[in-house]
C-alpha positions in Angstrom: 14.0 60.0 11.0 15.5 60.1 7.6 14.3 62.5 5.0 11.3 61.2 3.0 12.6 62.5 -0.3 14.6 65.4 -1.7 11.6 66.7 -3.5 9.4 66.5 -0.5 11.5 68.5 2.0 9.8 71.4 3.8 9.4 74.0 1.0 9.5 76.8 3.5 12.9 75.9 4.8 15.3 78.9 4.5 17.4 77.4 1.8 14.4 76.4 -0.3 11.8 79.2 0.2 11.4 82.5 -1.6 11.8 85.1 1.1 10.7 88.7 1.2 10.2 91.5 3.9 7.4 94.0 3.6 7.0 97.2 5.7 3.7 98.0 7.3 2.5 99.7 4.2 3.2 96.7 1.9 6.4 98.0 0.3 9.1 95.5 -0.3 12.2 96.1 1.9 13.9 92.6 1.6 14.2 90.1 -1.3 16.3 86.9 -1.5 17.9 85.0 -4.5 15.3 82.2 -4.4 12.5 84.8 -4.8 14.3 86.1 -7.8 14.6 82.6 -9.3 10.9 81.8 -8.8 9.4 85.2 -9.9 12.1 86.6 -12.2 12.4 90.0 -10.3 15.8 91.0 -9.2 15.9 92.9 -5.8 16.5 96.2 -7.5 13.2 95.8 -9.4 11.0 95.3 -6.3 12.7 96.8 -3.3 10.9 100.0 -2.4 7.9 99.3 -4.5 4.5 98.2 -3.3 4.0 94.4 -3.4 0.4 95.0 -4.3 1.5 96.8 -7.5 4.4 94.6 -8.6 3.4 91.1 -7.6 -0.5 91.1 -7.6 -2.8 91.0 -10.6 -5.5 93.7 -10.2 -8.1 91.1 -10.5 -6.7 89.3 -7.4 -6.4 92.5 -5.2 -9.6 91.9 -3.2 -8.4 88.4 -2.2 -4.9 89.7 -1.4 -6.2 92.7 0.7 -8.5 90.3 2.6 -5.5 88.0 3.4 -3.5 91.1 4.5 -6.2 92.2 6.9 -6.4 88.7 8.4 -2.7 88.7 8.8 -2.7 92.1 10.5 -5.4 90.8 13.0 -3.8 87.5 13.7 -0.2 88.5 13.5 0.5 85.9 10.8 -1.1 84.0 7.9 -0.7 80.9 5.7 -2.5 80.2 2.5 -2.4 80.1 -1.3 -2.3 83.2 -3.5 -1.6 83.9 -7.2 1.6 85.9 -7.7 2.6 87.6 -11.0 5.8 86.5 -12.6 8.0 89.3 -14.2 7.2 87.8 -17.6 3.5 88.1 -17.0 2.0 84.7 -16.1 0.4 84.1 -12.7 1.9 81.5 -10.4 0.0 79.9 -7.5 2.2 79.9 -4.4 1.8 78.9 -0.9 2.7 81.9 1.4 3.5 82.2 5.1 3.5 85.6 6.7 4.8 86.5 10.2 5.0 89.9 11.9 8.4 91.2 12.8 8.9 93.8 15.6 11.9 96.0 16.0 13.2 98.2 18.8 11.9 101.3 17.1 8.5 99.7 17.1 8.3 99.7 13.3 6.4 96.6 12.3 7.4 94.6 9.2 6.2 91.4 7.7 8.3 88.4 6.9 7.0 86.3 3.9 8.1 82.9 2.9 6.8 81.5 -0.3 6.9 78.3 -2.4 5.3 76.9 -5.4 1.8 75.5 -4.6 2.7 72.1 -6.0 5.7 71.8 -3.7 3.6 72.9 -0.8 0.9 70.3 -1.5 3.4 67.5 -1.9 5.0 68.5 1.4 1.6 68.7 3.1 0.7 65.2 1.8 4.0 63.9 3.2 3.2 65.5 6.5 -0.2 64.0 6.5 1.2 60.5 5.8 3.7 60.8 8.6 1.0 62.1 10.9 -1.2 59.2 9.8 1.4 56.6 10.5 1.5 57.7 14.1 -2.2 58.5 14.7 -4.5 56.7 12.3 -2.5 53.9 10.6 -3.9 50.4 11.4 -0.4 49.0 11.1 1.8 49.3 14.1 5.0 51.5 13.9 7.8 51.1 16.4 10.9 53.3 16.3 14.0 51.9 18.0 17.1 53.9 18.8 20.7 52.8 18.3 20.8 51.7 21.9 17.9 49.3 21.3 15.4 51.3 23.3 12.0 52.3 22.0 11.8 55.9 20.9 8.2 56.1 19.8 5.2 53.9 18.9 2.1 54.7 17.1 -1.5 54.2 18.3 -1.9 50.9 16.4 0.8 49.4 18.7 -1.2 50.9 21.6 -4.3 49.1 20.4 -2.4 45.9 19.6 -0.7 45.7 23.0 -3.3 47.4 25.3 -0.5 49.5 26.7 -0.5 53.4 26.3 1.9 54.6 23.6 3.7 56.9 26.1 4.6 54.0 28.3 6.8 52.5 25.6 9.2 55.4 25.4 12.6 54.5 26.7 11.8 50.8 27.3 14.3 48.2 26.1 13.3 46.5 22.8 10.9 43.6 23.6 10.6 44.6 27.2 6.8 43.8 27.4 7.0 40.5 25.6 7.4 37.0 27.0 11.1 36.2 27.3 11.2 33.8 24.3 9.4 36.3 22.0 11.4 39.2 23.4 14.7 37.5 22.6 13.6 37.0 19.0 12.4 40.6 18.7 15.8 41.9 19.9 17.7 39.7 17.6 15.5 40.8 14.7 16.1 44.6 15.4 19.8 44.1 16.0 20.3 42.2 12.7 18.6 44.9 10.7 20.6 47.7 12.5 23.9 45.9 12.0 23.5 44.7 8.4 21.3 47.4 7.0 19.3 44.8 5.1 15.5 45.4 5.5 13.3 42.7 6.9 10.1 42.0 4.9 7.0 40.2 6.2 8.5 38.1 8.9 6.0 36.2 11.0 6.6 36.6 14.8 4.9 35.7 18.0 4.2 38.8 20.1 2.8 37.5 23.4 2.6 40.1 26.2 3.9 39.4 29.7 0.8 41.1 31.2 -1.5 38.8 29.3 0.3 35.5 28.5 -2.9 33.5 27.9 -3.7 35.6 24.8 -2.0 34.4 21.7 -0.7 37.2 19.4 1.0 36.8 16.1 2.5 39.8 14.1 3.8 40.3 10.6 6.9 42.4 10.9 8.8 44.5 8.3 11.8 46.6 9.4 14.4 49.0 7.9 17.3 50.9 9.2 17.1 54.8 9.5 20.0 57.0 8.5 20.5 60.7 8.2 21.9 62.5 5.2 25.5 61.8 6.3 24.8 58.1 6.8 24.7 58.2 10.5 22.5 55.3 11.9 19.5 56.8 13.7 17.8 53.5 14.6 15.4 50.9 13.2 11.7 51.4 12.2 9.4 48.4 12.4 6.0 48.0 10.7 4.0 45.6 12.8 0.7 44.1 11.6 -1.5 42.1 13.9 -2.2 38.8 12.0 -3.4 36.8 14.9 -6.8 36.0 13.4 -5.2 35.3 10.0 -2.7 33.0 11.6 -5.4 31.1 13.4 -7.4 30.8 10.2 -4.4 29.5 8.3 -3.6 27.1 11.1 -7.2 25.9 11.0 -7.1 25.4 7.3 -3.8 23.5 7.6 -5.4 21.3 10.2 -8.4 20.7 8.0 -6.0 19.8 5.2 -4.0 17.5 7.4 -7.1 15.8 8.7 -8.2 15.0 5.2 -5.0 13.0 4.6 -4.7 11.5 8.1 -8.3 10.6 9.1 -10.0 7.6 7.5 -6.9 6.0 6.0 -8.3 2.5 6.9 -11.8 1.0 7.1 -11.3 0.4 10.8 -13.6 2.0 13.4 -11.0 2.2 16.3 -8.2 3.2 13.9 -10.2 6.1 12.5 -11.1 7.2 16.0 -7.4 7.2 17.1 -6.5 9.1 14.0 -9.0 11.8 14.9 -7.6 12.1 18.4 -4.0 12.3 17.1 -4.9 15.0 14.7 -6.4 17.2 17.4 -3.3 17.0 19.7 -1.4 19.3 19.9 -2.7 21.5 17.1 -6.0 22.3 18.7 -6.1 20.7 22.2 -3.7 19.3 24.8 -5.9 16.2 25.4 -8.4 14.5 23.2 -10.6 11.5 23.7 -13.0 9.8 21.2 -15.8 7.8 22.7 -18.2 5.7 20.5 -21.4 4.0 21.3 -20.9 0.3 21.8 -22.9 -0.9 18.7 -20.7 1.3 16.5 -17.5 -0.4 17.7 -19.1 -3.8 16.9 -20.3 -2.7 13.4 -24.0 -3.0 14.3 -26.9 -0.9 13.0 -27.9 2.1 15.1 -31.4 3.0 16.3 -32.6 6.5 15.6 -32.3 7.7 19.2 -29.7 5.4 20.7 -27.9 6.4 23.9 -26.1 4.6 26.6 -22.6 3.4 27.5 -19.8 4.4 25.2 -16.3 2.9 24.6 -13.1 4.9 24.6 -11.5 4.0 21.3 -9.2 6.9 20.8 -7.2 9.1 23.2 -4.1 11.3 22.9 -2.2 13.7 25.2 0.3 16.4 24.6 3.8 15.3 25.6 5.0 11.9 26.8 5.3 12.9 30.4 1.7 13.9 30.9 -0.5 11.5 32.8 -3.2 9.7 30.7 -6.9 10.2 31.0 -8.7 8.2 33.6 -10.0 5.8 31.0 -7.8 3.9 28.6 -8.6 2.8 25.1 -11.2 0.0 24.9 -12.7 0.7 28.3 -16.4 1.3 28.8 -17.2 4.9 29.9 -20.4 5.9 31.7 -21.0 9.7 31.6 -23.0 11.4 34.3 -26.4 12.7 33.3 -25.4 16.4 33.7 -22.0 16.2 31.9 -21.4 17.9 28.6 -20.8 14.6 27.0 -24.1 13.2 28.1 -25.9 16.4 26.8 -24.0 16.2 23.6 -25.0 12.6 23.1 -28.6 13.2 23.9 -29.0 16.5 21.9 -26.5 16.0 19.1 -25.2 19.6 19.6 -21.6 20.7 20.5 -20.8 22.1 23.9 -18.2 24.8 24.6 -17.0 25.5 28.2 -14.5 28.2 27.5 -13.5 28.7 31.1 -14.0 26.0 33.7 -14.1 26.7 37.4 -11.4 25.1 39.4 -13.8 22.7 41.2 -15.8 21.9 38.0 -14.6 18.3 37.8 -15.0 17.6 41.5 -18.6 18.8 41.6 -21.2 16.2 42.4 -22.4 14.3 39.4 -19.5 15.3 37.2 -17.3 12.4 37.8 -18.4 11.0 34.5 -16.7 13.8 32.7 -13.5 11.9 33.0 -11.1 14.8 32.6 -7.4 14.2 33.1 -6.2 15.7 36.4 -3.9 18.1 34.7 -5.3 21.5 35.6 -7.6 21.7 32.6 -9.3 25.0 32.2 -11.2 24.8 28.9 -13.4 22.2 27.3 -15.1 21.3 24.0 -17.4 18.4 23.4 -18.7 17.8 19.9 -20.9 15.0 18.6 -19.7 12.5 16.0 -22.8 12.5 13.8 -23.2 11.0 10.3 -26.2 10.4 8.2 -28.5 11.7 10.9 -27.2 9.4 13.7 -25.0 10.3 16.6 -22.1 7.7 16.8 -20.3 9.1 19.8 -18.6 12.2 21.1 -15.1 13.8 21.0 -13.9 15.6 24.1 -11.1 18.2 23.9 -9.3 19.7 26.9 -6.7 22.5 27.3 -4.3 22.6 30.2 -0.8 23.4 29.1 -1.9 26.0 26.6 -3.1 29.0 28.5 -5.6 30.5 26.1 -9.1 29.1 26.3 -11.2 27.6 23.5 -13.2 30.1 21.5 -16.1 29.9 19.1 -13.8 29.4 16.0 -12.2 26.5 17.8 -15.6 24.9 18.4 -16.5 25.4 14.7 -13.2 23.7 13.6 -13.6 20.8 16.0 -17.2 20.3 14.8 -16.1 20.3 11.2 -13.3 17.8 11.9 -15.6 15.6 13.9 -18.2 15.6 11.2 -15.7 14.5 8.6 -14.3 11.8 10.9 -17.9 10.7 11.7 -18.5 9.9 8.1 -15.3 7.9 7.9 -16.2 6.1 11.2 -19.6 5.3 9.8 -18.1 4.0 6.6 -15.8 1.8 8.7 -18.8 0.7 10.8 -20.6 -0.3 7.6 -17.6 -2.0 6.2 -17.2 -3.9 9.5 -20.8 -4.9 9.4 -20.4 -6.2 5.8 -17.2 -8.0 6.8 -18.9 -9.6 9.8 -21.8 -10.6 7.6 -19.4 -12.1 5.1 -17.3 -13.8 7.8 -20.5 -15.2 9.3 -21.6 -16.6 6.0 -18.2 -18.0 5.3 -17.8 -19.5 8.8 -21.3 -21.1 8.5 -20.2 -22.6 5.2 -16.8 -23.9 6.3 -16.4 -27.2 8.2 -16.9 -26.5 11.8 -15.7 -29.8 13.4 -13.8 -32.8 12.4 -16.3 -35.6 11.7 -16.2 -38.9 13.5 -14.0 -41.3 11.5 -11.1 -43.6 12.2 -9.2 -43.5 8.9 -6.9 -40.5 9.6 -5.9 -38.1 12.3 -6.4 -34.6 11.1 -5.1 -31.1 12.0 -6.7 -28.1 10.3 -5.9 -24.4 9.9 -7.8 -21.6 8.2 -6.2 -18.2 8.1 -8.1 -15.3 6.4 -6.1 -12.6 4.6 -5.3 -9.5 6.6 -6.6 -6.3 5.2 -7.8 -7.9 2.0 -11.3 -6.7 0.8 -13.9 -9.2 1.6 -13.7 -12.9 2.5 -12.1 -15.5 0.4 -13.3 -18.8 -1.1 -10.8 -21.3 0.4 -12.2 -24.4 2.1 -11.4 -27.8 3.3 -13.4 -30.9 4.2 -13.1 -34.3 5.8 -16.0 -36.5 4.6 -16.5 -40.0 6.0 -17.3 -42.5 3.2 -18.5 -46.0 3.2 -16.2 -48.9 4.0 -14.4 -46.8 6.7 -12.9 -44.7 4.0 -12.5 -40.9 4.1 -12.5 -38.1 1.5 -10.1 -35.2 2.1 -10.9 -32.1 0.1 -9.2 -28.7 -0.3 -10.5 -26.0 -2.7 -10.1 -22.3 -3.6 -12.7 -20.2 -5.4 -11.4 -17.3 -7.6 -12.0 -13.8 -6.2 -13.1 -12.5 -2.9 -16.3 -11.3 -1.2 -19.8 -12.5 -0.7 -19.9 -14.1 -4.2 -16.8 -16.1 -3.6 -18.0 -17.3 -0.2 -21.4 -18.2 -1.6 -19.8 -20.1 -4.5 -17.6 -21.9 -2.0 -20.6 -22.9 -0.1 -22.3 -24.3 -3.2 -19.2 -26.2 -4.3 -18.7 -27.6 -0.8 -22.3 -28.8 -0.7 -21.9 -30.3 -4.1 -18.8 -32.1 -3.0 -20.6 -33.6 -0.1 -23.4 -34.8 -2.4 -21.0 -36.3 -4.9 -19.0 -37.9 -2.1 -22.2 -39.6 -0.8 -22.5 -41.3 -4.2 -19.1 -42.8 -3.7 -17.7 -41.5 -7.0 -14.1 -41.7 -7.9 -12.0 -38.5 -7.4 -11.7 -37.8 -11.1 -15.5 -38.3 -11.5 -16.2 -36.0 -8.6 -14.1 -33.2 -10.2 -15.8 -33.7 -13.6 -19.2 -33.2 -12.0 -17.9 -30.2 -10.1 -16.6 -28.7 -13.4 -20.1 -29.1 -14.8 -21.6 -27.3 -11.8 -19.1 -24.4 -12.1 -19.9 -23.9 -15.7 -23.6 -23.9 -14.8 -23.0 -21.2 -12.1 -21.0 -19.2 -14.5 -23.8 -19.3 -17.1 -26.3 -18.2 -14.4 -24.2 -15.2 -13.3 -23.6 -14.1 -16.9 -27.3 -14.3 -17.6 -28.1 -12.3 -14.5 -25.3 -9.7 -15.2 -23.6 -10.4 -11.9 -20.1 -10.7 -13.2 -17.7 -8.8 -10.9 -15.6 -6.1 -12.7 -12.3 -7.4 -13.8 -12.9 -10.9 -12.5 -13.7 -14.3 -14.0 -17.4 -15.1 -13.7 -16.8 -18.3 -11.6 -13.7 -20.3 -11.2 -12.1 -22.6 -8.7 -9.4 -25.1 -8.0 -9.9 -28.3 -6.0 -8.1 -31.4 -4.8 -10.0 -34.5 -3.9 -8.4 -37.5 -2.2 -10.0 -40.8 -0.9 -8.1 -42.8 1.6 -9.0 -46.4 2.5 -7.6 -47.5 5.9 -8.3 -51.2 5.1 -6.0 -51.3 2.0 -3.9 -48.3 2.8 -4.4 -47.0 -0.7 -5.2 -43.3 -1.5 -6.7 -42.1 -4.8 -6.1 -38.4 -5.6 -7.2 -36.1 -8.4 -6.8 -32.3 -8.7 -8.2 -29.5 -10.8 -5.6 -26.8 -11.2 -4.7 -27.1 -7.5 -1.2 -27.3 -5.9 -0.2 -31.0 -5.5 -0.4 -32.6 -2.0 2.8 -33.2 -0.1 3.3 -36.7 1.2 5.6 -37.6 4.1 6.5 -41.3 4.4 7.4 -43.0 7.6 11.1 -43.1 6.6 11.1 -39.3 6.5 11.0 -38.9 2.7 9.0 -35.8 1.8 7.8 -34.5 -1.6 4.9 -33.4 -3.6 2.9 -36.1 -5.2 3.5 -36.5 -8.9 -0.1 -35.9 -10.0 -1.6 -34.7 -13.3 -2.5 -31.0 -12.7 -5.9 -31.0 -14.5 -7.6 -27.8 -15.6 -9.2 -25.4 -13.0 -12.9 -25.9 -12.6 -14.9 -23.9 -15.0 -12.9 -24.3 -18.2 -15.0 -27.3 -19.2 -14.4 -30.1 -21.7 -11.1 -31.3 -20.4 -10.6 -34.6 -18.6 -9.3 -35.1 -15.0 -7.0 -38.0 -14.1 -6.7 -39.7 -10.7 -3.6 -41.4 -9.3 -3.7 -44.2 -6.7 -0.8 -44.5 -4.3 -0.2 -46.7 -1.3 0.4 -45.0 2.1 2.0 -46.7 5.0 0.4 -46.2 8.4 1.6 -43.0 10.0 2.3 -41.2 6.7 1.4 -37.6 6.4 -0.8 -36.2 3.6 -0.7 -32.4 3.4 -3.4 -30.6 1.4 -3.3 -26.8 1.2 -4.3 -23.8 -0.9 -1.9 -21.6 -2.8 -1.9 -18.9 -0.1 0.3 -21.2 2.0 3.1 -21.3 -0.5 2.6 -17.8 -1.9 1.8 -19.0 -5.4 0.3 -15.6 -6.5 2.9 -13.3 -4.8 6.3 -15.0 -4.7 8.2 -18.0 -5.8 5.9 -21.0 -5.4 8.7 -23.4 -5.7 10.5 -21.8 -2.8 7.3 -21.9 -0.8 6.8 -25.6 -1.7 10.4 -26.3 -0.6 9.7 -24.6 2.8 6.6 -26.7 3.2 8.5 -29.9 2.5 11.2 -28.9 5.0 8.6 -28.2 7.6 7.2 -31.7 7.2 10.6 -33.5 7.1 10.7 -33.9 10.9 7.1 -33.9 12.0 6.3 -33.6 15.7 4.6 -36.3 17.6 1.5 -34.2 18.0 0.0 -33.4 14.6 -1.3 -30.1 15.9 2.2 -29.0 16.7 3.3 -30.0 13.2 0.5 -28.1 11.7 1.3 -25.0 13.7 5.0 -25.2 12.8 4.1 -25.2 9.1 2.0 -22.1 9.6 4.7 -20.3 11.6 7.3 -21.0 9.0 5.3 -20.2 5.9 2.5 -17.7 6.8 3.5 -14.1 7.5 1.9 -12.1 10.3 -0.4 -10.4 7.9 -1.1 -12.8 5.0 -2.1 -11.3 1.7 -4.2 -14.4 0.7 -6.4 -16.8 2.6 -4.7 -20.0 3.7 -6.4 -23.4 4.1 -4.2 -26.2 5.5 -5.2 -29.8 6.1 -2.6 -32.3 7.4 -3.8 -36.0 7.8 -1.8 -38.8 9.4 -3.0 -42.1 8.0 -4.2 -45.0 10.1 -4.6 -48.7 9.2 -7.4 -50.9 10.5 -6.0 -54.0 12.2 -6.4 -57.1 10.1 -8.5 -58.7 12.8 -11.1 -56.0 12.3 -11.7 -57.0 8.7 -13.2 -60.2 7.4 -13.8 -61.0 3.7 -15.3 -64.0 2.0 -15.9 -64.9 -1.6 -19.2 -66.6 -2.2 -20.2 -68.6 -5.3 -23.3 -67.7 -7.3 -25.6 -70.4 -5.9 -28.7 -70.6 -3.7 -26.8 -71.9 -0.7 -24.6 -68.7 -0.6 -27.2 -66.8 1.6 -27.0 -69.5 4.2 -23.3 -69.6 4.0 -23.1 -65.9 4.5 -25.3 -66.1 7.6 -23.1 -68.8 9.1 -19.9 -66.8 8.5 -21.3 -63.7 9.9 -22.6 -65.4 13.1 -19.2 -66.9 13.7 -17.2 -63.7 13.2 -19.5 -61.5 15.2 -19.4 -63.9 18.1 -15.6 -63.8 17.8 -15.8 -60.0 18.0 -18.2 -60.0 20.9 -21.0 -58.5 18.8 -23.6 -61.2 19.4 -26.3 -58.6 19.7 -25.8 -57.7 16.1 -25.9 -61.2 14.7 -29.6 -61.3 13.8 -29.7 -58.0 12.0 -26.5 -58.5 10.2 -27.5 -62.0 9.1 -30.7 -60.6 7.7 -28.9 -57.8 5.9 -26.3 -60.0 4.4 -28.8 -62.7 3.5 -30.9 -60.2 1.5 -27.9 -58.6 -0.2 -26.4 -62.0 -1.2 -29.8 -63.2 -2.4 -30.1 -60.1 -4.7 -26.7 -60.9 -6.2 -27.9 -64.4 -6.9 -31.1 -63.2 -8.5 -30.0 -60.2 -10.5 -26.2 -60.3 -10.9 -23.7 -62.6 -12.5 -20.4 -64.0 -11.2 -19.4 -64.6 -7.5 -20.2 -62.3 -4.6 -17.8 -60.9 -2.0 -18.9 -60.5 1.5 -16.9 -58.2 3.8 -17.3 -57.2 7.5 -15.4 -54.2 8.9 -15.4 -53.4 12.6 -14.4 -49.9 13.4 -16.6 -47.1 14.9 -19.5 -48.9 13.3 -20.1 -52.3 11.9 -19.9 -52.3 8.1 -21.4 -55.0 6.0 -20.6 -55.0 2.3 -21.6 -57.3 -0.6 -19.9 -56.8 -3.9 -20.6 -58.3 -7.3 -19.6 -57.7 -11.0 -22.9 -56.1 -12.0 -23.4 -52.4 -12.5 -27.1 -52.5 -12.1 -28.3 -50.4 -9.3 -30.7 -51.7 -6.6 -33.6 -49.4 -5.8 -35.6 -49.1 -2.6 -39.3 -49.3 -3.3 -42.5 -50.1 -1.5 -43.8 -53.5 -2.5 -47.5 -54.0 -3.1 -49.5 -56.5 -1.1 -49.7 -58.8 -4.1 -46.0 -58.8 -4.8 -44.0 -61.8 -3.8 -40.7 -59.9 -3.6 -39.4 -56.4 -3.5 -39.1 -56.1 0.3 -35.5 -57.0 0.7 -33.9 -53.5 0.5 -36.8 -52.1 2.5 -35.8 -54.5 5.4 -32.1 -53.7 4.9 -32.9 -49.9 5.2 -34.9 -50.5 8.3 -32.2 -52.6 10.0 -29.2 -50.4 9.1 -28.4 -46.8 10.1 -27.1 -46.0 6.7 -26.8 -47.9 3.4 -25.8 -47.2 -0.1 -24.2 -48.3 -3.3 -20.8 -47.5 -4.7 -19.5 -48.4 -8.1 -16.1 -49.6 -9.2 -14.6 -50.5 -12.5 -15.2 -54.2 -11.7 -18.8 -53.8 -10.6 -20.6 -52.4 -7.5 -20.8 -52.7 -3.7 -23.9 -52.5 -1.6 -22.9 -51.5 1.9 -24.6 -50.9 5.3 -23.6 -49.4 8.6 -24.8 -50.3 12.0 -24.0 -48.9 15.4 -21.9 -51.2 17.5 -24.2 -50.5 20.4 -27.3 -51.1 18.4 -29.9 -53.8 19.3 -32.8 -55.2 17.4 -36.0 -53.4 18.2 
């Protein structure tokens, strides 16, 4: 090895030590120049004189004589003594004495001396060097220039489990696995060739005799040279940092898991993220199995057990076979499997070493291990908030080292973190399902029975958006074979939006039953929204950053008898109309303010639609009004309706495919209606003068027309209804009456006049002469009501075509 330091060389070396020779009586017979330099005595001043007289203080004679006696008995001596300098001061020196024998048998004593401080420094250096080889906890390996091991210390022996003597003469890296050995040789050769020391290089040091045991070392190395610069080899300092490396790897895995697990509020997605984090950092194969209620977002009982569903699985490498159960498949664990015990007890299970026939043993088929030579197993519960949600199973097969207690602790910690994320996702799923259930119960579930239009509907919820939206549509049959088409959109998302949507939809149905004009319907809705907003503000239920209550709505009424459609909108995108000649465009309609602003009027526009025209109503999610160019979206919608398919459903789907992305960011409600016209033969209308004979005239006209339509079984009831309604016009109204019969899915009988007074159904007293007409009408008809127009009112009734008088 190289010299440690110039000042720490052996102080008793011939060129450094003070040398003297004494005869058997203690007289000085030899004296070198170094002794003269240290003590100040030239050789002429000491040779022939007694060393006890010249060099020893009288007070130290007892100690010196005792040392001399010990030296005589042992034939040599080493120790510290005080020696007098020529100038008088005493100097503490380290002395070595050895007996010299000559042929004449005269015995002399050879003394080598050095200053005590130099001796102590040298002794410390010797102790350090000795400690490096015998007691140092850091490994030391000395390599020769031929890349063979010259010597190792005992720390390397403890690290490798191989006696230190067995290393001597072996090629560098001989006992390591080939991959690790190659890196070790390259490392030593680089230091030897360049002379640049290597500091704190992390290296794998797996032994061939124990390949299953992972070993990691921190290596520092430097080149050794003698005083002339000749290369003597390379010394390596090797520290076993296996446990530290594992701890760092576990911390890194914990950190990685924090950013990779729970990125979405999706139960299955979170389970897959957990499995993917585990492989390959901790296990070769991982599977995550959840109780079935968890996957459905349901509440869990305190002690729930039973079938689980595999929702996450991951294997190391792409060529490895998959576990016996794929994702989404139900798994039934045997009663004595670790998974079953883990589910039942909620405690982790570690099977560090599995016997070769462990998975083939009777009753263990439920363990579902991949047939890949697995040799170690961990099962940990996925528990959150006191409930076990499922289990995570980890296998090792490719990695030779078995699982240990620290691996179990890490897996349990990761599983606990993931379980909270899974439970959060379960709760979110439950809330979403509740909201979707509420929303679906509030939306129109089926197209009502009506003959005015053919309808195709689509409702597409936003993907990944928090909560449900408030979009809705409706088809509401009205009196006189008419139909109301409604599309609306409530501001915001979540339960509040869905509940508001339900209340508005109910209000629209109620207002529609009053046969109000579209602009009047929107005015009443506006009042309702203002009332809801006031209620929410008073209750402090305003969502953060949102308007209290707000909505847009479009309301259209189509009459298949006249072919006219009346439309009004409140801040909603305009409907798109497709004529029979292929002309497509948005209807020029006053926008109107959104519902909830209050105080501003709404305007309706009436247009005539030929039979077969398309009327497209939609919410802004279809044309991307909030997120992109609405004009471009509207142009795409018009293009999609330019050449409609024969089947309205195909047209509707084509519009969705062309405008709605795979994951829409906003809810989409789409209603496309193809208009129909009632045949003229199915409508009969007569104008009756205001005279007593009009009731009889009405009965005669009805009898004739119903006979012509083959509805003789309805003649009596219809005559009675028409007679009562015409008589009421004669008694309470002014001007002529109009009688109209409409034959469609039901028989409609209408009587119109110029009065705005409303007839009321009441129970007549026994002494009253009148007041029973509307009561009879209500008994004979399935439905009846009154609608108002600018010219007056119309009282209408509906009867089933199959009805008979009972």
